[in-house]
mmCIF file of the C-alpha atoms, coordinates in Angstrom:
data_MODEL
# 
_entry.id   MODEL 
# 
loop_
_atom_site.group_PDB 
_atom_site.id 
_atom_site.type_symbol 
_atom_site.label_atom_id 
_atom_site.label_alt_id 
_atom_site.label_comp_id 
_atom_site.label_asym_id 
_atom_site.label_entity_id 
_atom_site.label_seq_id 
_atom_site.pdbx_PDB_ins_code 
_atom_site.Cartn_x 
_atom_site.Cartn_y 
_atom_site.Cartn_z 
_atom_site.occupancy 
_atom_site.B_iso_or_equiv 
_atom_site.pdbx_formal_charge 
_atom_site.auth_seq_id 
_atom_site.auth_comp_id 
_atom_site.auth_asym_id 
_atom_site.auth_atom_id 
_atom_site.pdbx_PDB_model_num 
ATOM 1  C CA . UNK A 1 1  ? 104.961 130.978 91.341  1.00 0.00 ? 1  UNK A CA 1 
ATOM 2  C CA . UNK A 1 2  ? 105.620 128.144 93.761  1.00 0.00 ? 2  UNK A CA 1 
ATOM 3  C CA . UNK A 1 3  ? 103.249 129.653 96.331  1.00 0.00 ? 3  UNK A CA 1 
ATOM 4  C CA . UNK A 1 4  ? 100.450 129.557 93.743  1.00 0.00 ? 4  UNK A CA 1 
ATOM 5  C CA . UNK A 1 5  ? 101.216 125.909 93.015  1.00 0.00 ? 5  UNK A CA 1 
ATOM 6  C CA . UNK A 1 6  ? 101.277 125.119 96.741  1.00 0.00 ? 6  UNK A CA 1 
ATOM 7  C CA . UNK A 1 7  ? 97.898  126.799 97.169  1.00 0.00 ? 7  UNK A CA 1 
ATOM 8  C CA . UNK A 1 8  ? 96.479  124.911 94.183  1.00 0.00 ? 8  UNK A CA 1 
ATOM 9  C CA . UNK A 1 9  ? 97.847  121.631 95.558  1.00 0.00 ? 9  UNK A CA 1 
ATOM 10 C CA . UNK A 1 10 ? 96.294  122.328 98.961  1.00 0.00 ? 10 UNK A CA 1 
ATOM 11 C CA . UNK A 1 11 ? 92.907  123.064 97.394  1.00 0.00 ? 11 UNK A CA 1 
ATOM 12 C CA . UNK A 1 12 ? 93.037  119.864 95.329  1.00 0.00 ? 12 UNK A CA 1 
ATOM 13 C CA . UNK A 1 13 ? 94.006  117.781 98.373  1.00 0.00 ? 13 UNK A CA 1 
ATOM 14 C CA . UNK A 1 14 ? 91.182  119.356 100.382 1.00 0.00 ? 14 UNK A CA 1 
ATOM 15 C CA . UNK A 1 15 ? 88.661  118.586 97.635  1.00 0.00 ? 15 UNK A CA 1 
ATOM 16 C CA . UNK A 1 16 ? 89.880  114.995 97.399  1.00 0.00 ? 16 UNK A CA 1 
ATOM 17 C CA . UNK A 1 17 ? 89.622  114.641 101.178 1.00 0.00 ? 17 UNK A CA 1 
ATOM 18 C CA . UNK A 1 18 ? 86.070  116.013 101.253 1.00 0.00 ? 18 UNK A CA 1 
ATOM 19 C CA . UNK A 1 19 ? 85.089  113.766 98.338  1.00 0.00 ? 19 UNK A CA 1 
ATOM 20 C CA . UNK A 1 20 ? 86.653  110.766 100.053 1.00 0.00 ? 20 UNK A CA 1 
ATOM 21 C CA . UNK A 1 21 ? 84.810  111.438 103.295 1.00 0.00 ? 21 UNK A CA 1 
ATOM 22 C CA . UNK A 1 22 ? 81.530  111.816 101.398 1.00 0.00 ? 22 UNK A CA 1 
ATOM 23 C CA . UNK A 1 23 ? 82.254  108.570 99.544  1.00 0.00 ? 23 UNK A CA 1 
ATOM 24 C CA . UNK A 1 24 ? 82.991  106.711 102.773 1.00 0.00 ? 24 UNK A CA 1 
ATOM 25 C CA . UNK A 1 25 ? 79.737  107.987 104.267 1.00 0.00 ? 25 UNK A CA 1 
ATOM 26 C CA . UNK A 1 26 ? 77.774  106.918 101.190 1.00 0.00 ? 26 UNK A CA 1 
ATOM 27 C CA . UNK A 1 27 ? 79.417  103.486 101.023 1.00 0.00 ? 27 UNK A CA 1 
ATOM 28 C CA . UNK A 1 28 ? 78.815  102.937 104.736 1.00 0.00 ? 28 UNK A CA 1 
ATOM 29 C CA . UNK A 1 29 ? 75.183  104.026 104.423 1.00 0.00 ? 29 UNK A CA 1 
ATOM 30 C CA . UNK A 1 30 ? 74.519  101.717 101.454 1.00 0.00 ? 30 UNK A CA 1 
ATOM 31 C CA . UNK A 1 31 ? 76.278  98.821  103.184 1.00 0.00 ? 31 UNK A CA 1 
ATOM 32 C CA . UNK A 1 32 ? 74.258  99.327  106.353 1.00 0.00 ? 32 UNK A CA 1 
ATOM 33 C CA . UNK A 1 33 ? 71.048  99.452  104.358 1.00 0.00 ? 33 UNK A CA 1 
ATOM 34 C CA . UNK A 1 34 ? 71.827  96.406  102.215 1.00 0.00 ? 34 UNK A CA 1 
ATOM 35 C CA . UNK A 1 35 ? 74.074  94.441  104.623 1.00 0.00 ? 35 UNK A CA 1 
ATOM 36 C CA . UNK A 1 36 ? 74.895  91.843  101.964 1.00 0.00 ? 36 UNK A CA 1 
ATOM 37 C CA . UNK A 1 37 ? 78.687  91.752  101.705 1.00 0.00 ? 37 UNK A CA 1 
ATOM 38 C CA . UNK A 1 38 ? 81.627  93.141  103.674 1.00 0.00 ? 38 UNK A CA 1 
ATOM 39 C CA . UNK A 1 39 ? 83.276  94.572  100.537 1.00 0.00 ? 39 UNK A CA 1 
ATOM 40 C CA . UNK A 1 40 ? 81.676  97.987  100.967 1.00 0.00 ? 40 UNK A CA 1 
ATOM 41 C CA . UNK A 1 41 ? 83.181  98.330  104.424 1.00 0.00 ? 41 UNK A CA 1 
ATOM 42 C CA . UNK A 1 42 ? 86.580  97.160  103.160 1.00 0.00 ? 42 UNK A CA 1 
ATOM 43 C CA . UNK A 1 43 ? 86.447  99.736  100.379 1.00 0.00 ? 43 UNK A CA 1 
ATOM 44 C CA . UNK A 1 44 ? 85.373  102.406 102.869 1.00 0.00 ? 44 UNK A CA 1 
ATOM 45 C CA . UNK A 1 45 ? 88.381  101.559 105.033 1.00 0.00 ? 45 UNK A CA 1 
ATOM 46 C CA . UNK A 1 46 ? 90.752  101.807 102.066 1.00 0.00 ? 46 UNK A CA 1 
ATOM 47 C CA . UNK A 1 47 ? 89.274  105.164 101.071 1.00 0.00 ? 47 UNK A CA 1 
ATOM 48 C CA . UNK A 1 48 ? 89.569  106.389 104.670 1.00 0.00 ? 48 UNK A CA 1 
ATOM 49 C CA . UNK A 1 49 ? 93.263  105.432 104.738 1.00 0.00 ? 49 UNK A CA 1 
ATOM 50 C CA . UNK A 1 50 ? 93.826  107.187 101.407 1.00 0.00 ? 50 UNK A CA 1 
ATOM 51 C CA . UNK A 1 51 ? 92.110  110.343 102.669 1.00 0.00 ? 51 UNK A CA 1 
ATOM 52 C CA . UNK A 1 52 ? 94.161  110.243 105.872 1.00 0.00 ? 52 UNK A CA 1 
ATOM 53 C CA . UNK A 1 53 ? 97.366  109.937 103.829 1.00 0.00 ? 53 UNK A CA 1 
ATOM 54 C CA . UNK A 1 54 ? 96.345  112.870 101.627 1.00 0.00 ? 54 UNK A CA 1 
ATOM 55 C CA . UNK A 1 55 ? 95.539  115.082 104.617 1.00 0.00 ? 55 UNK A CA 1 
ATOM 56 C CA . UNK A 1 56 ? 98.790  114.070 106.323 1.00 0.00 ? 56 UNK A CA 1 
ATOM 57 C CA . UNK A 1 57 ? 100.782 114.926 103.201 1.00 0.00 ? 57 UNK A CA 1 
ATOM 58 C CA . UNK A 1 58 ? 99.064  118.321 103.085 1.00 0.00 ? 58 UNK A CA 1 
ATOM 59 C CA . UNK A 1 59 ? 99.862  119.038 106.740 1.00 0.00 ? 59 UNK A CA 1 
ATOM 60 C CA . UNK A 1 60 ? 103.457 117.797 106.623 1.00 0.00 ? 60 UNK A CA 1 
ATOM 61 C CA . UNK A 1 61 ? 104.304 118.984 103.123 1.00 0.00 ? 61 UNK A CA 1 
# 
C-alpha cells in the first residue's frame, strides 16, 4: 500500500512541478511583454523556488 502512495505522491509532485514551470514561463512572458512592474518576476522567482523544493523533496524523499 505504501508503494502506491509513494507513486501517487511522485505523480502529484511531478504535475505540480510541470505546472509551476509553465506558470513561471507564462508570468515571465507576460512581464516581458508588458514590462510595467517587477512583481511578476518576483512571483516567478518564488514559484521557481517552490518548484525546486518540490522536486528536491521528490528526489530525496
